[in-house]
C-alpha positions, 0 to 999 in steps of 0.5 A: 325299281324302275319297273315298280316306279313306272307301275306306281306312276301309271296307277296314280294317273288312273286315280286322278293324280296329275303326274307330269310326263317328265317324272319317271321315278318316285325319287322325283316326287315333290311334297305337293305331288306326294300329298295329292297322290296319297289323298287321291288313293285314300278317296278311292279306298275310303271316300268318307275319310278322303273327302275331308282331306285337301289335295294340296298343301296350304302356304302356312307352315303350321297348317302344313304340319296339321295336314301332314298329321291328318294324312298320317292318321288317315293312312294308319286308319286304313291299315298302314303299319309302317312308321309314318308322320308329318315328316313323311310328307313334308321331308320326303324319304324315297324308300318310305314314300315308295312303300307307302304308295305300294301299300295304297295301290294294293289297297285300291279296289279290284275294279279300279285295278282292273280299270288301270290295266285296260287301255285308255282310248278316246272312247273310254275317256269320253265314257268316263267323262260322261259318267263323272258328269252324271255322278256330279249331277246326281249328287246335286240336290234337286229343287223345283223350278219355282224354288231356284234362286240366283244365288245358288245358280252354281249348284242348281241346274236351270233346265226346262222340266217336263212331266213324264207323259207317255203316249202309245207308239206304233213300232214295226216288228221284224219277223222271221220264219216261214210261218211269220210272214207279214202281209203286203198291206202291213209292210206297205203301211209301215214303209209308206204311212207309219210316221217315225217314232219321234213324230208320233207323240203330240209333244216332242218332250214325250218321245223319251218317256214313250220309248222308255215305257214301250221298251219297259213293257216289252222287256217285262212281257218277255221276262214274264213269258220266260219265267212262265215258260221255264216254270210251267210251260216246260212241265206241260210238255207242249210247244210254245204255240200249243201252250199259248192256245191252251192258255187262251182257251182257258181264259175264254172259258173262265170269262164265260163262267164268270158271265154265266155266274153273274147273270144266274140270279137275274135269270132266276128272278126273271123267269121264276126258275133256274136258267140253263144257258149253254153258250155266250150268245144266249147270255148276251140275249139275256142281257138284251132282254133284261131291260128296265121295267120303265122301258117295257110296254106291258098290257094294263089290267082292269084295275089300272085302267079304273085307277087311271080313269078315276084320277083323270076325272078328279083332276078334270073336275078340280080343274073345271071348278077352279076355272069356273068359280071365283075364289079368294087367294086364301081359299085357293091356298086352303084348297091347294093344301087339302088337295096336297094332303089328299094326294100325299095320302093317296101316294102313301096308300099306293106305296103301301099297296106296292110294298104289300104287292112286292111282299106278296110276290116274294111270298108267292115266289117262295111258295112256288119254289117250295111247291116245285120242290115238294112236287119233285119229291113226290115224283121221286116217291111215286117212282119208287112206289111204282117199282115196288108195286111192279115187283110185288105184282110179279111176285103175286103172279108167280104164287099160283105155281110156286113149286114149279117156279121155285124149281125153275128159279133154283135151276137158273141160280145153279146155272148162273153159279156154274156160269160165274165159276166158269167165267171166274176160271176164264178170268183167272187165265186172262188175269195173270198175263194182264197183271204181268203186262200191267206191272211191266207197263207200269214199270216202263211208265215209271222209268219213262217218268223218271227219265223225263223228269231227269231230262226236264231238269237237264233242260232247265239247267241247260236253259240257265246255262244258255242264258248265262252264256248268252249274257257273258257272250254279250258282255264279252262282245261289247268288251271286244268291240271296245278293245278293238276300237281302242286298239285302232285309236292307239298309237302304233309307236309302242309295240307289244313285242317290245314290252314282251321282250323287256319282260323276258329280259327282266325274267332272265336277269332275275333267273341269273341273279337267283342262280348267282345267289344259289352259287354263292350260298353253296360256295359259302356252305362248302367253305364253312364245311372246309373250315370246320374240317380243318378246325377239327383236324387241327384240334385232333392233331394238337391233341395227339402231338400234345399227348406224345410230347407230354409223355417224353417231356418228363424224361428229356429237357429238350423235349420239355422245351419243344412242348413249351414251344408247341403250346406257344405256337397253338396259342399264337395260332388261336390268336391269329384265327381270332384276329382273322374272324374279328377282321371279317366282322369288322369288314362286314360292319364297314360294309353295313355302315357304308350301306347306311351312309348310302341310305342316308345320302339317298334320304336327303338328310342334309337337304331335309335338315336345311328345309327343317331350318328354313321351316323353323325360321318361317314358323318363328317369323309367323309367330313373331307376326302373330305376337305383333298383331296381338300386341297391336290389338 
């Protein structure tokens, strides 16, 4: 049991139980330590059930009984099938406590069990302390700085808060390979002029946010490239550089098409017909030409000059009449109102003229487009009619010498038919090997396609395996470094060989005990077999002797007495055998009773009875005190 107790104590320490170094057995556990160990284990197994349980016993006896009952109920809720109650915790019994702790240790999560097997170095303890502090801070509700109160200072962290403000960073990238050599100027700039990352943001509080944003952007870009390369890049059967170049070319073409489609309506409206731009330079030239009409200097017509001259004359006449004549204010207002009315009428007339001109321009543009379409249709009709006319002209030219022309035409048709038959026979000669070759090449192509598809799937699976293996290698490398540092920090007192030797000794002892048990069982079987043989032999001997003596007992009186003595001897022997069996049964019962006595002595029955009496007295005192308080009240 020493090894079992040491494993239990080690696991309880891992879950947070404060077990002193002097305790090396479950027998030395006190009631307070048992309660703490059980509650710590329940909190790890079921946090919602264990967080409401106290880790220590209260001073009052009635409260202790309630805590013991709640612990027993919690153990039953998580699946403990043994007998358990408040007496298990208040009046500890070594076997029951050991079985309960073994059940709780087995119910611990696997990651907790794996963590208990790992060595506890300074770095691991430090990392666990950091994780515990972060978990405690995350469990605290967050409040804005203007809502914090002095009363809640223990649950709120009065820290200086900063907004997540990101600024772009310039990071030097280390490239390797003959085709990726950096320029000397770039290296000099990065080495001599480029500021450190912590000095690039304008505020020191933005350093962490900028680094996180930069790292997240690079990581997301790398992941997107990996996904795109694994899904589309491998299917294109190109190198990564060729795939990137093709993607960039497609992007340029798409931008050019979008620009061309966006400028097509403006181009048609500007020139009255379809616009055929060929490259990006022409499109940009169109953009430069499509300026607003207000900024374009155009040559005025005779109508515009006349309108401008008339309006100038009228304004000059009005100005002169106002300046030369003296009028009253009311006449001036009336005159201004009339002038405003006339100007508004002129403006409305000009607006109607402009709208009419715009409608006429639209109508003319539609008419022009229809005329262009009709002209195209007529050109097509004229070309068809010209072809028909040429055909009829050639036919009319052949009519005067029709017989000779028909004979020549027939001879040419026959010659053409013979030539077609000859060409068909030659084509059939060439066609058969070509078809065979085509089938053979098609089969080879299909086989190569299947092979390439199979290799592509293998490449994908290899990529997945490589990625998984890389992640596993990184994790194992981190674990290896951690274990190396912990091994260096461990004390060199306890060597691995000592533990190995102890384990081997335990295995040898178990093997010897197993051999002894097997030997005892075999001896018991042999002895039982020998007893059965002797019993059968005795029964057969008595039956034969009884039969022989019974035959002679009818004739001889002395033989009759011998028969009586034989029957008495057989009966006495049976009584003797029964007595021996009863003695063995009694001896076994004695041994069982001695074991029970030892068990009861180990259960501390007398000590528990004394503690129960003391607790009973304390409960009576508490009840008397409560009754006195009730009477006083």
